[in-house]
C-alpha positions in Angstrom: 71.5 128.8 155.8 70.4 129.5 152.2 73.0 128.5 149.5 74.2 131.4 147.3 72.8 131.4 143.8 75.3 131.4 141.0 74.6 132.7 137.5 76.0 131.0 134.3 78.6 133.8 133.7 80.0 133.6 137.2 80.1 129.8 137.0 82.1 129.9 133.8 84.5 132.4 135.3 85.0 130.2 138.3 85.4 127.1 136.2 88.2 128.8 134.3 89.7 130.1 137.5 89.9 126.6 138.9 91.4 125.3 135.6 94.0 128.0 135.9 94.9 126.9 139.4 95.5 123.4 138.0 97.3 124.7 134.9 99.6 126.9 137.0 100.4 124.1 139.4 101.2 121.8 136.4 103.6 124.3 134.9 105.3 124.9 138.3 105.8 121.1 138.7 107.3 120.9 135.2 109.7 123.8 135.8 110.9 122.7 139.3 111.2 118.9 138.8 114.6 117.2 138.6 114.0 114.2 136.4 113.8 114.3 132.7 110.6 112.2 132.8 108.8 115.1 134.5 110.6 118.3 133.5 111.0 117.3 129.8 108.5 114.6 129.1 105.8 116.1 131.3 104.6 112.8 132.7 102.5 114.3 135.5 99.1 115.7 136.2 97.5 118.3 138.6 93.9 118.8 139.8 91.6 120.5 142.2 89.3 118.2 144.2 86.5 119.3 146.5 86.2 118.4 150.2 84.2 115.3 149.3 87.1 114.0 147.1 85.3 114.8 143.8 87.4 115.9 140.8 86.5 119.5 140.0 89.2 120.6 137.5 92.2 119.0 135.9 95.1 120.8 134.1 94.7 121.0 130.4 97.9 119.1 129.7 97.3 116.4 132.3 97.4 112.8 131.3 93.9 111.2 130.7 95.1 108.0 132.3 95.5 109.9 135.6 91.8 111.0 135.6 90.6 108.4 138.0 93.8 107.9 139.9 93.5 111.1 141.9 89.9 110.3 142.6 91.1 106.9 143.8 93.6 108.5 146.2 90.9 110.7 147.6 88.6 107.8 148.2 91.4 105.9 150.1 92.4 109.0 152.0 88.8 109.9 153.1 88.1 106.3 154.1 91.2 106.2 156.3 91.2 109.7 157.8 88.2 111.4 159.5 87.7 115.1 158.8 89.0 115.9 162.3 92.3 114.1 161.4 92.9 116.2 158.3 94.5 119.5 159.3 95.8 122.6 157.7 99.4 122.1 156.4 99.0 118.3 155.9 100.2 116.7 152.7 99.3 113.1 152.0 101.3 110.7 149.8 100.4 107.4 148.2 101.0 105.2 145.1 99.6 101.8 145.7 96.9 100.6 143.3 95.5 97.9 145.6 95.5 99.9 148.9 95.4 103.6 147.9 93.6 104.0 144.6 96.7 104.4 142.4 97.3 103.0 139.0 100.9 101.8 139.3 103.7 102.3 141.7 105.8 104.9 139.8 102.9 107.3 139.8 103.3 109.1 143.1 100.1 110.9 144.3 100.2 113.9 146.6 97.1 115.6 148.1 97.0 118.7 150.2 93.9 119.9 152.1 92.9 123.5 151.5 91.2 125.3 154.4 89.4 128.6 154.4 88.2 130.3 157.6 89.2 127.1 159.5 87.0 124.8 157.3 88.0 122.2 154.7 87.3 123.7 151.3 89.1 121.5 148.8 92.2 119.5 148.0 95.2 120.3 145.7 96.3 117.0 144.1 99.0 116.0 141.7 100.6 112.9 140.3 104.1 112.5 138.9 105.7 109.5 137.3 109.0 108.9 139.2 111.7 107.4 137.0 112.4 104.7 139.7 110.6 103.6 142.8 112.8 100.6 143.6 111.8 97.0 143.0 113.7 94.2 141.1 114.5 96.3 138.0 115.8 99.8 137.5 112.9 102.1 136.5 110.4 99.8 138.2 109.0 98.9 134.7 110.2 95.7 133.1 108.9 92.4 131.9 109.0 89.3 134.2 107.5 90.9 137.3 104.8 88.6 138.7 103.6 90.4 141.8 103.4 94.0 143.0 106.0 93.4 145.7 108.6 93.1 143.0 107.7 96.4 141.3 108.9 98.8 144.0 107.9 100.6 147.2 104.2 100.4 148.0 102.9 103.6 149.7 99.5 103.6 151.4 97.7 106.9 152.0 100.0 108.5 154.7 100.9 111.9 155.8 104.2 113.2 154.4 103.6 116.6 156.2 101.7 116.8 159.4 100.4 120.4 160.1 103.1 121.8 158.0 106.0 119.8 159.4 107.8 117.1 157.3 107.3 113.6 158.7 111.0 112.8 158.3 110.7 109.1 159.0 108.3 108.7 156.1 110.4 110.7 153.7 113.5 108.7 154.7 111.7 105.5 153.9 110.6 106.8 150.5 114.2 107.8 149.6 115.9 104.8 150.9 114.0 102.4 148.6 115.0 104.1 145.3 118.1 104.0 143.1 118.6 107.7 142.6 117.4 109.3 145.8 118.7 112.8 145.1 116.6 113.0 141.9 113.6 111.6 143.8 114.0 114.2 146.5 113.9 116.9 143.9 110.8 115.5 142.2 109.0 115.2 145.6 109.9 118.8 146.4 108.5 119.9 143.0 105.2 118.2 143.8 105.1 119.7 147.3 105.7 123.2 145.8 102.8 122.6 143.3 100.4 121.7 146.1 101.3 124.8 148.0 100.9 127.0 145.0 97.4 125.6 144.4 96.6 126.3 148.0 97.6 129.9 147.6 95.6 130.4 144.5 92.5 128.7 145.9 92.6 130.9 148.9 92.7 134.0 146.6 89.6 132.7 144.8 87.8 132.0 148.1 88.6 135.5 149.3 87.1 137.0 146.2 84.0 134.9 145.7 83.5 133.2 149.2 83.8 129.6 150.2 80.0 129.1 150.0 79.9 130.3 146.4 82.8 128.0 145.5 81.0 125.0 147.0 77.9 125.7 145.0 80.1 126.1 141.9 81.6 122.7 142.6 78.2 121.1 142.5 77.1 123.0 139.4 80.3 122.2 137.4 79.9 118.5 138.0 76.1 118.6 137.3 76.4 120.5 134.1 79.3 118.4 132.8 77.4 115.2 133.4 74.2 116.6 131.7 76.3 117.8 128.7 78.0 114.4 128.2 74.7 112.6 128.6 73.1 114.8 126.0 75.9 113.8 123.6 75.4 110.2 124.4 71.7 110.6 123.6 72.6 111.5 120.1 74.2 108.1 119.5 72.2 105.3 118.1 70.9 102.9 120.8 72.2 99.4 120.6 74.7 96.8 121.8 78.1 96.9 120.3 80.9 94.4 120.8 84.6 94.0 119.9 87.6 92.1 121.1 91.4 92.3 120.7 94.5 90.6 122.1 97.5 91.7 124.0 100.8 90.3 122.7 101.9 88.7 125.9 102.4 89.3 129.7 106.2 89.0 129.7 106.0 85.6 131.5 105.4 83.3 128.6 101.6 83.8 128.2 100.5 85.1 124.8 97.4 86.4 123.0 95.6 87.6 126.1 92.0 88.6 125.4 90.2 91.9 126.1 86.5 91.9 125.2 84.0 94.7 125.4 80.3 95.1 125.1 79.0 98.7 124.9 75.4 99.2 125.6 73.7 102.6 124.7 70.2 103.4 125.8 69.0 107.0 125.7 71.5 109.0 127.7 73.1 106.0 129.4 76.2 104.1 128.4 77.9 101.1 130.0 81.1 99.2 129.2 81.0 95.5 130.0 84.3 93.5 129.9 82.7 90.1 130.2 84.9 87.6 128.3 88.1 89.4 129.2 91.0 87.2 130.4 91.7 86.8 134.1 94.5 88.9 135.5 97.8 87.9 134.1 100.9 86.4 135.7 103.0 89.3 134.3 102.6 93.0 135.0 100.2 94.1 132.3 97.3 94.0 134.7 95.2 97.2 134.9 93.6 98.3 138.2 90.0 99.5 138.1 91.0 103.2 138.4 93.3 103.1 135.3 90.7 101.2 133.2 87.9 103.5 134.3 90.0 106.6 133.4 90.7 105.1 130.0 87.0 104.6 129.4 86.3 108.3 130.3 89.0 109.4 127.9 87.7 107.4 124.9 84.1 108.4 125.5 85.1 112.0 125.6 87.2 111.7 122.5 84.4 110.0 120.5 81.4 112.1 121.5 82.5 115.4 123.1 86.2 116.1 123.2 85.7 119.6 124.7 83.7 118.6 127.8 85.8 119.5 130.9 87.5 116.8 132.9 85.7 116.4 136.3 83.6 114.1 138.4 80.7 114.5 135.9 82.6 112.5 133.3 83.4 109.8 135.8 79.8 109.6 136.8 78.7 108.9 133.2 81.1 106.0 132.5 79.6 102.8 133.9 82.3 100.1 133.9 81.4 96.5 134.5 84.4 94.2 135.1 84.9 91.1 137.2 87.4 91.7 140.0 90.5 89.6 139.3 90.2 90.2 135.6 92.9 91.8 133.4 91.2 95.2 133.5 90.1 95.1 137.2 93.0 93.3 138.9 93.3 92.6 142.6 96.2 92.2 144.9 98.9 91.1 144.6 98.7 91.5 140.8 101.6 93.2 139.1 100.6 96.3 137.1 103.6 98.4 136.2 102.7 98.2 132.5 99.0 98.9 132.9 99.3 101.7 130.3 99.7 99.2 127.5 96.6 97.4 128.5 94.8 100.7 128.7 95.8 101.5 125.2 94.2 98.2 124.1 91.0 99.2 126.0 90.9 102.3 123.9 91.2 100.2 120.7 88.4 97.7 121.7 86.0 100.5 122.6 86.7 102.3 119.3 86.4 99.0 117.5 83.0 98.4 119.1 81.6 101.8 118.4 83.0 102.2 114.9 79.8 101.0 113.3 77.7 103.5 115.4 80.0 106.5 114.8 82.3 105.8 111.9 83.1 109.5 111.4 84.6 109.6 114.9 86.4 106.3 114.9 90.1 105.7 114.2 92.0 102.6 113.1 94.2 101.0 115.8 97.2 103.1 116.7 100.6 101.9 117.9 98.8 100.4 120.9 101.5 100.9 123.5 103.4 103.1 125.8 106.6 101.5 124.5 108.8 101.8 127.6 112.6 101.9 127.5 114.7 102.0 130.7 118.4 102.5 130.6 120.4 102.4 133.8 124.0 102.3 135.0 126.7 104.5 136.5 128.3 107.6 135.2 131.8 106.5 134.1 133.7 109.3 135.9 131.7 109.8 139.1 130.3 106.4 139.7 126.9 108.0 140.5 123.9 105.9 139.4 121.4 107.0 136.8 118.1 105.8 135.5 116.7 107.1 132.2 113.1 106.1 131.6 111.2 107.0 128.4 108.1 105.9 126.6 108.4 106.3 122.8 105.4 107.3 120.6 104.5 105.7 117.3 101.9 105.8 114.6 98.3 107.1 115.1 95.6 105.3 113.2 94.0 106.6 110.0 90.7 108.5 110.4 87.6 109.2 108.4 88.8 112.4 107.0 92.6 112.4 107.3 95.7 110.3 107.6 97.0 109.1 111.0 99.7 111.3 112.6 103.3 110.1 112.4 105.4 109.5 115.5 103.2 110.6 118.4 102.0 109.5 121.8 98.5 108.2 121.4 95.2 108.2 123.3 95.4 108.1 127.1 98.9 109.4 127.4 100.3 112.7 126.0 103.9 112.8 127.2 106.7 114.0 125.0 109.6 112.1 123.6 112.9 113.2 125.1 115.0 115.4 122.8 118.4 114.0 121.7 120.2 117.0 123.2 118.7 116.3 126.6 119.5 112.5 126.5 123.1 113.2 125.7 123.6 116.0 128.2 121.9 114.3 131.1 123.2 110.7 130.7 126.3 108.8 129.5 124.4 107.8 126.4 124.6 108.6 122.7 121.6 108.6 120.3 122.8 107.2 117.1 119.5 107.1 115.2 116.1 108.9 115.8 113.7 108.7 112.8 110.4 107.8 111.5 110.2 104.2 110.2 109.4 104.1 106.4 106.5 101.9 105.3 105.3 101.4 108.8 101.8 103.0 108.5 99.0 100.8 107.2 97.7 101.5 103.7 94.2 102.9 103.3 92.1 105.7 101.9 93.6 107.5 104.9 96.9 105.8 105.8 98.2 105.1 109.3 100.9 107.2 110.9 104.5 106.1 110.9 106.4 104.5 113.8 109.5 105.8 115.5 112.9 104.2 115.8 115.4 105.4 118.4 118.9 103.8 118.8 120.9 104.5 121.9 124.5 103.5 122.8 126.1 103.5 126.2 129.4 105.4 126.4 132.4 104.0 128.3 130.3 101.8 130.6 128.0 98.8 130.8 124.3 99.7 131.1 121.2 97.6 131.6 118.2 97.8 129.4 114.6 96.9 130.3 111.5 97.4 128.1 107.8 97.0 127.8 106.5 96.7 124.3 103.1 95.9 122.7 101.9 95.5 119.1 105.3 93.7 118.6 103.6 90.4 117.6 100.0 91.5 116.8 100.0 94.4 114.3 97.6 97.3 114.7 94.4 96.7 112.7 92.8 98.8 110.1 89.2 99.9 109.8 86.7 99.6 106.9 89.2 97.9 104.6 92.3 99.7 105.8 95.4 97.6 106.2 97.4 96.9 109.3 100.3 99.0 110.6 103.8 97.4 111.1 104.8 95.9 114.4 107.5 97.2 116.7 110.6 95.5 118.1 113.5 95.7 120.5 117.0 94.7 119.3 120.7 95.0 120.1 123.3 95.8 117.4 126.9 95.0 118.3 129.8 97.0 116.8 129.7 94.8 113.7 126.0 95.6 113.1 124.9 92.1 114.0 121.4 92.2 115.3 120.1 90.3 118.3 116.3 90.5 118.6 115.0 90.9 122.2 111.7 89.8 123.5 108.9 92.3 123.7 109.2 92.7 127.5 112.9 92.3 128.4 114.3 92.8 131.9 117.8 94.1 132.8 119.6 93.1 129.7 123.4 93.9 130.0 124.6 96.1 127.2 128.4 96.6 126.7 129.9 99.9 125.5 129.6 100.3 121.8 126.5 98.1 121.5 123.4 99.8 120.3 119.9 99.4 121.8 117.3 99.8 119.1 113.7 100.6 120.0 111.1 100.6 117.3 107.4 101.2 117.9 104.4 100.2 115.8 102.8 102.1 113.1 99.0 102.9 112.9 96.4 101.0 110.9 94.8 102.5 107.8 91.2 103.7 107.4 89.2 102.8 104.3 90.1 100.8 101.3 93.5 101.7 99.7 91.8 101.7 96.4 90.0 104.9 97.4 93.2 106.8 98.2 93.6 109.8 95.9 96.4 109.9 93.3 97.7 113.2 94.8 97.9 111.6 98.3 99.8 108.6 96.8 102.2 110.9 95.0 102.8 112.9 98.2 103.6 109.6 100.1 106.2 108.6 97.6 107.7 112.1 97.3 108.0 112.4 101.1 110.2 109.3 101.3 107.9 107.9 104.0 106.8 105.1 101.7 108.9 103.2 99.1 107.8 102.7 95.5 107.6 98.9 96.3 105.2 99.6 99.1 103.1 101.8 96.9 102.9 99.2 94.1 102.1 96.4 96.5 99.3 98.2 98.4 97.8 100.7 96.0 98.1 99.2 92.4 
């Protein structure tokens, strides 16, 4: 049978239709989720995959770090189940990075096959970060975890729905192993609804254009994306570019953990070689292959063609070379709950390596972390448990033409900070301070962005606090003479304002009522020599209150 031909205009219409499917599913998941981490912070992603498990379209607001994770789930699913075992109405669930292509256990993957005329056409996929998946610490993200068994419930690729019927035994296991099962149930239902919405929309597209036309479009979308990205790479100067940086620690007493990169560019080919990177760590900062690969895809896009669509074509271009058992390609039973912090450092080393080749696209080191803060306890009146998970943004690095942005999530994550009103209405907590940190951005011709400080106090109950910080010891570096940003910290303040500094990766610290938990992230590094900063920019810095007169005198005079 001859394949249908597809013209460029129809292809563009179909590409945007597929993006719309993913975008609508993303919004549906946001609006129907129970947890603040999804409905407010939007820590989730949605995508359309083809029958071969290739990524075709990802929602516009999806997290870049999820780019490879859904592809990993599809590889695991299609290796485990034959086409005959995949039936209409099935929904598969997984999260395990070592057995099911995930990136860490809190990210729950769902995949639903989409059939048309009785034949498998595509898959609707989504990922949502659940605020708790069990394990030894509330929130399933804390320092001190040394193997994945401690981090929570491990889910291989299994059927949550079989031909449209809920597999109750599986669902009961999923809910039994978490701390707030009612919230988890609601988030799972939101993911299920998003899958089913995608199925309906894909069926509508197939009815209008035919399944055969869609399959041709899938191939063309991937091919053209790959060709476009390779053309952008061809414009880069050939060469070998290297850089290295250090992680603060792994939460288990090991410090200054090395990540090294060598980027090789030849024509339209690019490879990222992590030779010289440290072995996988004892603590849970290890990054599985899929998370590291997704990060490389993000940073390549950001540097050479930010508008290229996210699909399998991008994954095909990024060649990653990393020794199994290394920090960036960990193997079982490595703990990896905080792999996002390591992925942020991967972004920094790639930018550091390529800064000489494309200085106009490079940025100084940003806050370098998904600074995680987990508060848990019981509501004083009802005794019901709660788990509040958040990652706090910080300073973005200075750039070739402008200052770094203040107080934002950076690079491979794009979640929101939780508004004060939501924190205080959903949890027995009071936010006593929420502000940008003065003087925290590195000086430069274009200064680094400012860090964030958020102080939270438990009301009428003891709560526990766990955290995962980076750039707490090793400050974000500047580029081309720019200066370093300030480091972050965790601390407790008792009612008399006496400060107790916490380690960068604390686990289950007991916090009495009236004691304040203070989370401060890192600022961004500066770009270019401070001597080149314009007088008007310096005056604006001082007038804004973001920088003190002492800071300005020290760094600019």
